[in-house]
N, C-alpha and C positions, 0 to 999 in steps of 0.2 A: 433329803426330803423322803422319809419312809412312810409317813402316815397317809392312809388312803384319802382322808379328807383334804389334806394339803395338795395331793396330786389332783384330786377332783376339782379343787378350786383353781389351780393353775390351768388345767385343761378347759374348764368352763370359760375362763377369761380368754384363753387362746381361741376358743370357738366364737366368742363374742367379737373379738378383734378380726378374726378371719371373715366372718359374715359382713361386718361393716366395711372391711377392706374390699371384699368382692363386690359389694353393692356400689360403693363410691368409685371404685376403679372402672367399673363398667359405665357408670354415669359420666365420668370424665372422659373416658375413651370414646364412647359411642354417643353419649347424650341420651341414653335409654335407661329407664328405671325397670330393672327386672327384680321383682320381689322374691323370687326363688333363691336369690343370692343371700337372702337373710335367714334361710333355714338353719345354717350353723349357729347363727346368733340366738335364735329361739331355743335351740337345744342347749346352748351355753347358759342361757338365763335359767332354764329349768334345772340344769345340773348345778348351777351356782346356788340355787335355793335348796338343793339336796345336801349341800356341804355340811350344814349345821346338823342335820339328822345323821349323817355318816359320822360326824365327830362325836355325837352322843350315842353312837353304836345302835341306832335303830335299824333292825334288819330289813324291814319293809322298804325304807327309803334307800338303803344300800342296794337292794335288789332292783328297785326302780332305776337307780342311777346306772347300774350295770346293764340293765335291759336297754335303756336309752343309748348308752355308749355303744353297745353291740349293734343296735339298729343303725346308728349313725355310721359305724365302721362298714357295715354291709352295704348301705346306700352309697358310701364313698367309693368302695371297691367297684361297685357296678358302674358308677359314673366315671371313674378313672379308666376302667377297661373300655368304656365307650369312646373316651377321648383318645386313648392310645391306639385302639384298633380302628378308629374312624379316620377320616381324612384330615382332621385337625392336628396341628403340631402340639408340641409341649409348651403350653402357655400358663397364664396365671391360674386358670381353673384347675389344671392338673397339679400345680404346686399346692394349691389350697386343699385339694382332695388328699394328696399325699401327706400333708401336714396333719390333717384330721385323722387319717388312718394311723399314722405313727403315734400321735398323741393318744388316740383311743386305745391302741394296743398297750401303751404304757399305763393308761388308767385302768384298763381291765385287769392287767397283770397285778397291779397293786390292790385292786378290789378282791381278786381271788386270794391273794396272800392274806388279806385282812379277814376274809371269811374263814380261811383255814385256821388262823390264829384264834379267832373268836370261838370256833368249834373246839379247839384244844383247851381253851380256858374253861368253857362250859363242861367239858368232859372231866377236867381236873377238879372242878368244883363239885360235881356230882359224886366223884370218888371219895372226897373227903368227908 
């Protein structure tokens, strides 16, 4: 899977599933509904709708997807560091944050490679 739109699609589905898992596991475990657990799901839905624009090589949508992914990675790193440095142990929240970070880095890397290839194509077209 080398195409940026494919990686974005997989990452967005992963975010949707992580958000739903976090929400329902807290509800089953504690009986409490914490809607902040759905934040990854909302990011995943937005990124899923960006997939078609990335596939059609729309640079604005590609940059929005990269910005949202970067924002989510930064938020997850902050939350993961709070969990590790705090009194709480390594639980489901930390695994979800780690999964989001790893998937986000994978997605950002593919988007950067996509932007580089796109610039090279445009430079080659202007030279001809």
